[in-house]
C-alpha positions in Angstrom: 118.9 200.6 6.8 118.6 204.0 5.2 115.2 205.4 4.5 116.5 208.0 2.1 114.7 208.2 -1.2 116.1 209.1 -4.6 113.7 210.7 -7.1 114.2 211.4 -10.8 112.1 214.2 -12.2 111.8 215.1 -15.8 111.4 218.7 -16.9 107.8 219.6 -17.9 106.7 221.4 -21.1 109.2 223.5 -22.9 109.1 226.5 -25.3 109.7 224.8 -28.6 111.7 226.9 -31.1 113.1 225.1 -34.2 115.7 227.9 -34.6 117.2 227.3 -31.2 119.3 224.2 -30.3 117.1 221.8 -28.3 119.5 221.8 -25.2 118.9 225.6 -25.0 115.1 225.4 -24.9 113.6 226.8 -21.7 110.4 226.0 -19.9 107.1 227.2 -21.3 104.7 229.2 -19.2 102.7 225.9 -18.5 105.9 224.0 -17.6 107.0 226.8 -15.3 103.6 227.0 -13.6 103.6 223.2 -13.1 107.0 223.3 -11.5 106.1 226.3 -9.2 103.1 224.3 -7.9 105.3 221.2 -7.4 107.8 223.1 -5.4 105.3 223.2 -2.5 104.9 219.4 -2.5 105.4 217.9 1.0 107.2 214.9 -0.5 110.1 217.2 -1.4 110.7 218.3 2.1 113.4 215.8 2.9 115.5 216.7 -0.2 119.0 217.7 0.6 120.6 217.5 -2.9 119.2 218.6 -6.2 121.3 217.4 -9.2 120.4 218.8 -12.6 121.4 218.1 -16.2 123.2 221.0 -17.8 120.3 221.7 -20.3 118.4 224.9 -19.7 115.0 223.3 -19.3 116.3 221.0 -16.6 118.2 223.8 -14.8 115.1 226.0 -14.8 113.0 223.2 -13.3 115.7 222.5 -10.6 116.2 226.2 -9.8 112.5 226.7 -9.0 112.4 223.8 -6.6 115.8 224.6 -5.1 114.7 228.2 -4.4 111.7 226.9 -2.5 113.7 224.4 -0.5 116.6 226.8 0.1 119.3 224.6 -1.3 121.8 224.9 -4.1 121.6 222.9 -7.3 124.5 220.8 -8.6 124.9 220.7 -12.4 126.3 217.5 -14.0 126.7 218.1 -17.7 126.8 214.3 -18.5 123.2 214.0 -17.3 122.0 215.5 -20.6 119.3 214.0 -22.7 120.3 211.4 -25.3 122.4 213.1 -28.0 120.1 213.9 -30.9 122.3 216.6 -32.5 122.7 214.5 -35.7 119.1 215.3 -36.6 118.4 218.5 -34.7 114.8 219.5 -34.3 112.3 217.0 -35.7 108.6 217.6 -36.1 106.6 215.7 -33.5 105.4 212.8 -35.7 108.9 212.2 -37.1 110.4 212.6 -33.6 108.1 209.9 -32.2 109.0 207.5 -35.0 112.8 208.0 -34.4 112.3 207.8 -30.6 110.4 204.5 -31.0 113.4 203.1 -33.0 115.9 204.5 -30.4 114.2 202.3 -27.7 113.5 199.3 -29.9 117.0 199.0 -31.2 119.2 200.1 -28.3 122.5 198.8 -29.8 122.1 200.8 -33.0 122.6 204.5 -33.6 119.3 205.6 -35.2 119.9 208.4 -37.7 123.1 209.3 -35.9 121.6 209.6 -32.4 123.5 208.4 -29.4 122.8 204.7 -28.9 120.3 203.9 -26.1 122.8 201.5 -24.4 125.5 204.3 -24.3 123.0 206.8 -23.0 121.9 204.3 -20.3 125.5 203.6 -19.2 126.1 207.4 -19.0 123.1 208.2 -16.9 123.6 205.2 -14.6 127.2 206.3 -14.1 126.1 209.8 -13.2 123.5 208.6 -10.7 125.8 206.2 -9.1 128.6 208.8 -8.8 126.3 211.1 -6.9 124.9 208.3 -4.7 128.3 206.9 -3.8 129.0 210.1 -1.8 126.3 208.7 0.6 125.2 212.1 2.0 122.2 212.1 4.3 118.7 213.0 3.0 116.7 212.5 -0.1 118.2 213.2 -3.6 116.3 214.8 -6.5 117.7 214.3 -10.0 116.2 216.7 -12.6 116.6 215.6 -16.2 114.9 214.3 -19.2 112.5 211.7 -20.5 114.6 209.3 -22.6 117.6 209.1 -20.2 115.2 209.0 -17.3 113.5 206.0 -18.8 116.8 204.3 -19.4 117.7 204.9 -15.7 114.3 203.5 -14.6 114.8 200.4 -16.8 118.2 199.9 -15.2 117.0 200.1 -11.6 113.7 198.3 -12.2 115.5 195.4 -14.0 113.7 195.9 -17.3 115.2 195.5 -20.7 115.4 198.9 -22.6 111.9 199.6 -24.0 109.6 202.5 -24.6 106.9 200.6 -22.8 108.6 201.9 -19.7 108.7 205.6 -20.8 107.2 208.4 -18.7 103.6 209.4 -19.4 103.2 212.0 -22.2 103.8 215.6 -21.5 106.9 215.4 -19.3 107.0 216.6 -15.7 107.0 213.1 -14.4 108.8 211.4 -11.5 109.9 207.9 -10.3 111.5 207.0 -7.0 113.8 204.3 -5.7 115.4 203.5 -2.4 118.9 204.9 -1.9 119.8 201.7 -0.1 119.5 198.7 -2.5 118.2 200.8 -5.4 114.8 199.2 -5.3 112.1 201.1 -7.3 109.5 202.4 -4.9 107.2 204.2 -7.3 107.0 204.0 -11.1 106.5 207.0 -13.3 103.8 209.4 -12.3 102.9 212.9 -13.4 104.4 215.3 -10.9 100.9 216.4 -9.8 100.0 212.7 -9.0 103.2 211.8 -7.3 103.3 211.0 -3.6 106.3 210.3 -1.4 
């Protein structure tokens, strides 16, 4: 039985700019510092593949870790966050309300957003496509909170629900066994994550 571990890491804090499309936001100084500290974590040592969403904040997170580990990143555009382009930037309170609806009504398009069931099918497909290659070593996916939560729900056997969302602030990780896809560790902040 393979002991290889798959981890899904969400990008940490970003530089919010209402005048820039959300997928083009980069990491904030805090987010960058958190990632640079994480890159030294011993639990990343067995990582042989880093697979990133094509959004700038995910790529920046992945690049910092990849540079430390001396490996290349692979970008998979379809790992992007749930498509929220219908609304664009929303102020935090309004965003949280719409995000609540997104998770609560996964079969509906809330204000034109991609439906949660569609985003889940997309992120699961991307993860499975990578894992089907069956390369040795641990895999690190770098992505986003909503699709990461949908992926976690899938592998943990939970119905879609925001109760299973990552802790606030981003920069969180969960892990599952490559063999059998059993969740090994639920969401933890990157600083609190072990193995």
